C-alpha positions in Angstrom: 24.6 7.8 27.8 20.9 7.3 28.6 20.0 10.0 26.1 22.0 8.2 23.4 20.4 4.8 24.2 16.9 6.4 24.3 17.5 8.1 21.0 18.7 4.8 19.4 15.7 3.0 20.7 13.4 5.5 19.2 15.1 5.3 15.8 14.7 1.6 15.8 11.0 1.8 16.7 10.1 4.6 14.2 9.9 2.3 11.1 7.7 -0.2 12.9 5.3 2.6 14.1 5.3 4.1 10.6 4.5 0.7 9.1 1.6 0.2 11.6 0.2 3.6 10.6 0.2 2.7 6.9 -1.5 -0.7 7.7 -4.1 1.1 9.8 -4.7 3.6 7.0 -5.0 0.9 4.4 -7.5 -1.1 6.4 -9.6 2.0 7.1 -9.5 3.0 3.4 -10.6 -0.5 2.4 -13.7 -0.1 4.5 -15.0 2.4 1.8 -16.9 0.4 -0.8 -15.6 2.7 -3.5 -11.9 2.0 -2.7 -9.7 0.2 -5.1 -7.0 -2.3 -4.0 -4.1 -2.7 -6.4 -1.3 -5.3 -6.3 1.6 -3.8 -8.2 3.7 -7.0 -8.1 4.3 -9.0 -11.3 1.6 -11.2 -12.8 3.6 -14.3 -11.6 3.7 -13.0 -8.0 0.0 -12.2 -8.2 -0.7 -15.7 -9.4 1.1 -17.1 -6.4 -1.3 -15.4 -4.0 -3.1 -12.0 -3.7 -5.5 -10.2 -1.5 -9.2 -10.8 -2.1 -10.5 -8.1 -4.5 -7.1 -6.9 -5.6 -6.5 -5.9 -9.2 -3.0 -6.6 -10.6 -1.2 -3.8 -12.4 2.6 -3.9 -12.6 4.1 -0.8 -11.0 5.7 0.1 -14.3 2.3 0.1 -16.1 0.1 1.8 -13.5 0.2 5.3 -15.0 -1.1 3.8 -18.3 -3.8 1.6 -16.8 -5.1 3.4 -13.7 -7.9 5.3 -15.5 -9.7 2.1 -16.3 -10.0 1.2 -12.6 -10.2 4.6 -11.1 -11.3 7.4 -13.4 -12.1 9.6 -10.4 -8.8 10.9 -9.0 -10.3 11.2 -5.5 -11.0 7.4 -5.4 -9.4 5.8 -2.3 -6.6 3.6 -3.7 -4.6 1.2 -1.6 -1.4 -0.1 -3.3 0.8 -3.0 -2.1 3.7 -5.2 -3.4 6.1 -7.5 -1.7 7.9 -5.0 0.6 6.3 -1.6 -0.1 9.1 -0.3 -2.4 7.2 -0.9 -5.7 3.9 0.3 -4.2 5.8 3.5 -3.2 7.0 4.0 -6.8 3.4 3.4 -8.0 2.1 5.9 -5.4 4.5 8.6 -6.7 3.4 7.9 -10.3 -0.2 8.3 -9.4 0.4 11.5 -7.4 2.1 12.9 -10.5 -1.1 12.2 -12.4 -3.2 14.0 -9.8 -4.5 11.2 -7.7 -4.9 12.3 -4.2 -6.3 9.6 -2.0 -3.5 7.1 -2.1 -2.2 4.7 0.6 0.9 2.6 0.3 -0.2 -0.6 2.1 3.3 -1.9 2.1 4.1 -5.6 1.8 1.6 -8.3 0.8 2.2 -10.6 3.8 1.9 -7.8 6.4 -1.2 -6.4 4.8 -2.7 -9.9 4.5 -2.2 -10.6 8.2 -3.6 -7.1 9.2 -6.7 -7.7 7.1 -7.2 -11.2 8.4 -7.0 -9.9 12.0 -9.9 -7.6 11.3 -12.3 -10.5 10.6 
């Protein structure tokens, strides 16, 4: 019974630890002056609030527009959206194009709080 409870506790904690790892990776990448921060939410969501320095490219348009922002496929790119789902889709699209230094920063609110705590 203890093993079952310990296993269930670990399964509950894994997504939280994974999210923390993505946030830490995003913050580290953004320390690089060559990094690019991309908000893949809609223009309306972006207008309601975005992270400082972020460029808005809808996740469905990222493959067509990325070369204007990051012609070098080794550029550190941090992607975020509302929850991390669309930024994951954008990450997959960019990997298929040969971009290699990609980080899914997850959701806007979580990344905003993490960045503010660095100040």
